[in-house]
N, C-alpha and C positions, 0 to 999 in steps of 0.2 A: 605387184601388178595393180594398176589403177583400174577403176571400173570403166565400163564402156560409156560412151556419151549418153546412150539411152538410159542406162542404169543410173548414172549420175543425175540426169535431168529428172527422171521419175522419182528419185529420192528427194530432190528439191521440191518437186511438185507435190509430193506427199505432205509437205509442211504447210501448204496453202489450204485455206478452208473456205474462203468466200470467193464468189465469182469475181468480184472486183480485184482480188489479189492475183488472179490469173491474168486479167487484163493488164494490171500494173506490171507484173513480172515480164510479160511478153511485149510490153509497151504498145498495146493495142488500144486505140481510142475507142471509147464506148459512150453511149447515151445512158445516163443513170436511170431514166424512167423506163427504158427498154429492159435494162437488167433487173430493175425492181419488179417488173411484171413477169419476165420470162427467164429468170436466172437458171432454173433447173432445165428448161427446154434448151437454152443456149449451151449449157455444159454437156447435156446429152448429145446434142447435134455436133458439138466440137469433138466428142469422143467418136461419133459415127464417121466424121470426116477423117479423123486420124486412122481409124480402122481401114478406111478405103485408100489411105495414102501409100500403101505398100509396105515394104520391109524397112521400118524405121531403124532397126538395129544396124542396118548397113550404112546409115548416114553418118557423116562427120558431125561434130558438135554444132557448127554454124548452120549447116543445112537442116539439122534436126530442129533447132530453135526456130529457124525460118519457116519450116513446115508447120510446127505448132502454131506459130504466129498467124500464118495464113489460114489454118483451119479454124482458129478461134475467131478471127476477123470475119470469115465467111459465115460462121454460125451466128454471130451477132447481127450481121447484115440480113440474114434470113428473117430475123424477128423485128427488124426495123420496118420491114414492109409487109409483114404477115403476123399471124398469131399462132399460139400453141395449138389451138384447135385446127387451124388451117394446115399447119405444118405436120401435124400428126406424128410427133416425135415419140410420144408414149403410147403404149399398147391400148389404153382405154380410148384414145382418139382414133386408133386404127380399126377398131372393131365396128364394122358396119355402121359408120356414122353415129355410134353411141347407142344404137338400138340393141336390145337384148330380148330374148324370148322368155316370157314369164307365163307359166301355166295358171289357169284359173285355180287349180288345187293349191298351188304355192301362194296365191293371193289369199285364198280362204284360210290357209294355215297361218299366214302372217296376221290376218285380221283377228283370228281366234286367239292367238297368243297376246295380241295387244289388248283385247277385251279383258283377259285375265289379269293383266298387270295393273 
């Protein structure tokens, strides 16, 4: 019995390591300077789009590849007109605009430990 299209594609994708390899594999045009700055953001957004795409296991091979291609292209497009900070792909950017609560006691403890070093 041969593997499902999704299993076969995931196996092939598992051999790719650089963002550029994903773009080349799916024949998606990309701007190198955008990938240089936002590669992790693009790949994370690509994964988010795939998660929202529905039941990928139910797709035939051609439709599955087309769905991946579309999701990767959309992810790249997001970062051609925006930035990682604006898109808030990663949790650190989602947390209250980067603000965190720091107590005075925590600051004192940090300063005390720095004086000892």
